[in-house]
N, C-alpha and C positions, 0 to 999 in steps of 0.2 A: 403258077401265075399269081395266085393270091398273095404269096409271100413276096413276090417281086413288087407288087403294087404297094404292099405295106412298107417295104424297104424304101420305095421311091417316096412315099408320103413322109416317112420319117426323115429322109434326106432333105426333102423340100422344107419341112418345118425347121430343121437345123440350119438350112440356108437363110431363112428369114431372120433367125436369131443372129447369124453371122453378119448379115446386112446391117442390123441394128448396131452391132459393135463397130462396124466400119464407119457408120455415120457419126459416131462419137469421136472419131479420130480427127483432131483439129488440123491435121496436115491437109485435109480436103477442104477446098473453099466453096465448092458447089456440087450439086448432084441432081440427077433426074432419073427417076425409077418408074418404069412402066411394066405392068404385069397383066397377063391375060389368063384367066382361069376357066377351064371347061368342066362343067358338072355333067352328071349322067343324062340330063335332059335340059332343054332350054338353051338360050343364047349364052355365049361365053361372057363372063364378067370381066370388064376391063377397068383399070384404074391407074392413075399416075400421081406421083408425089414429087415435087421439086423443092429445092431448098438452097439457100446461100448462106455462107458463113459471115457473120457480122464482125465488126472490128473488135468486139469484146470476146470473141471466140465462140459465141452462141450461134445456133442455127435458126434462121428464119424460114419456116416451112410455108409452102404454098399448097394448101390442101383443097380438095374439091369443096364447093359450097353450093347452096341452092341457087341455080341459075335464074330463077324467076323473081328473085328479090330485087327491090329497088332501094337505092340509098335513102334511108329515112331522114326526115327533116326535124324530127322531134325526139327527145329522150323517151317520151311516153311510148312511142311505137317500139323503140328498142327494148324497153323494159317488158313489154308484152311478149316480145320474141324470147327474151331470156326466161320468162315465166313458162312459156310454151315448151322450151327445151327441158327445163327442170321437170315439168309435169310429164312429158313424154318418157323421159328416163325413169321417173318414179313409177309410172304405170307399167312399163316393161319389166322392171325389177320385181315389183309386187306380183304381177300376173305370173311370173315364172319362178317365184320363190327364191329370188336372188338378193333380196333386200337385207338379209341377215348380216352380210358383211359390208353393206354399202355405207353405213354411218362412219365406219373407220376409214374406208377408202376416200370418202368425200372430205373428211377432216384432213387427211394427208395431202390431198390435192390443194386445198386452201392454204395449208401451211407452206407448201412448196412455192406457190405463186405469190403469197404474201411476203416471202423471204426475199423477193426481188428477182427470182428466176423467171424468165419469160416463158409464156405458155409453149412457144415453139421449141425452145431448148428443153423444157421439161418433158414434152412428149417425144422429142427425138431421143432423149436419154432412155426412155422406157421402151421405145420401139413399138408402142401401141398402135400408131396409124397403120403400120405394115401388118401387124397381127390382126387388127380389126378388119382391114380390107381383104386380107386373105382368108380370114376365119380359121387360122391355124392355131393350135395350142389348146390345152385343157381349159384355160381361163379366157379364151377368146370372147365369150359372151359379155365379159366385163369391159372389153376394149373400147367399143363404140360408146357406151355410156360414160366411160371415163373421159374420152376425147371430147365428147359433147359437153360434159359438165365443166371440163377445164376451160374450154373456150367461152362458155357462159360466164364463168367466174371472171375470166380475163376481160370479157366484154363489159361486165358491170364495173370493174376497176377502171377500164378505159373511159367509161361513161362518167364516172366520178371525177376523172381528170379533165373532162370536157372534150375528149378526143372522139368525136362522133364517127369519123372515118374508120378508126381502129375498132370502135365498138360495133359498127355496122359489119365489118369484116368478120369479127368474132361471132356475131349473131348468125351470119350466113353459114359459117363452118359448123357452128353448133347445131343449127337446124338440120343441116345435111346429115350429120353423124347421129342425130337422134331420130331420124326418119326410119320407117319400116325397112327400107332397102339396105340399111347398114346394121340394123339390130338383128342378131341371129335368131331365127324363129325356133321355138321348141327346144331350148337348150337342154332341158332335162333328158330328152331322147338322146342327145349328143353324149351326155354323161353316161347314160345306161349302155349305149353302144360301145363306148370306150371301155367302160368297166367290164362288159361282157367279153370284149376282145382280149382285155388284159387277163381276165380269169381263165379263158381258154388257153391262152399262151402259157400261163403258169402251170396249168394242169398238164399240158404237153411236156413241159420241162421235167415234171415229176415222174413221167412214165418209165424211164430207165431204172430209176431207184425203186419204183413199185415192182417192176419185174424181178429185180434182184431180191427184194424182200420176200416175194412169193416163192422164189427159188430156195432161199435160205430156210424159210419156214419148213420146207419139205426135206431138204437135204441134211439139215442140222438136227432135225427132230430125232430123239432116241427111238429105238425100235418099239418101245412100249408107249411112246407118246410123251409129250411135254408134261412136266410135273404141274405147271400152272401157266396161265396166260402171261403173268409177269415174268416167269423164267424165259418163255419163248421170246418175248419182246426184248428183254434185257440182253440175251445172248445174240440175237440177230442184230440189235443196235450196236453192240460191241464189235461184232464181225465187220459191219459196215464201216465203223469208225476206224478200225485198225487196218483193214485191207482194201477198202473201197472209198476212202475219203475223197479222192478226186471226183468220182462219180457223184457223190453227195453234194460237193461244193459247186459243181457245174450246174446242178439243178436249182441252186439257190437256197437249198436247205443247209442247216448247220448240224454238225455231228452231236452237239450238246442237246439238241431238241428232238433227237430221233425217237426216243421212247414214246413221247406223246403223239408224235406223227404216226408211227407204226400202229399204235393202239387205235387211233382214230380211223386209219385205213381199214384195219381188221373189222372194227364195228360197222363201218359203212358198207363194206363189201366182203363178207366172210367167205363167199364162194371163190373169190379171186385169191384170198389170203387164208388158205386152210391152216388151221392151228389145232392139231389133234392133241387133246389133253388126255393124260393117262387116267383111266377109270379109277375111282376110289374103291378101295377094298373094304 
């Protein structure tokens, strides 16, 4: 059952990436995407994203925004909102030790938007709204901060052009994506869990090769014992490379690095990998 769940989650994550590629296809003039996610506890999370293709080929996205906001009448209120977005994102990144990469990411966002690319088209190309809403992918914790920051930057640009309506919309989207409901909590635990799962999966792939190494250390050993540990490792590695290379390659190992791998396994678990050395006379 566990493997089936992992396979399903992997397929779901792949589907989200596929959706992002589809949305970049200019043959489609509009879309509406609705998704409902169930977690182990609590109510299901629902979200929807709509978009229409503009005459220049870009996508105008209609993302969720804070429903309690009123259209402001002054640039000062808008500037306060943009500052709040920036501060919320910064606090989240610092508290979760994610700020190391942020300077580079923020610079890239500004460069994209200042090049004339609309914020909607920029985010559609990246697929970040879908990734951020679903929480899928290793870098998902960066999705909401990037979306929020992109809209804050776009809003400041709209404000500079005197477009209060556009600036107001950008502030609403930015505040929504910088809110606690969109920022993934405790992302470090997410990385640990994923790394742990990946480590266990890798260890399981090595098991057939480990069994074969243990077998060869016994069956290939001279009756009086191996002359040295280096001899035992070298001959077993050569045997694996010459006669069992498919087994090695299927595990993700390479025949060229077998010597070091076998030596490490023997040192870590000598009971499983008995290497009887010939007594010195």
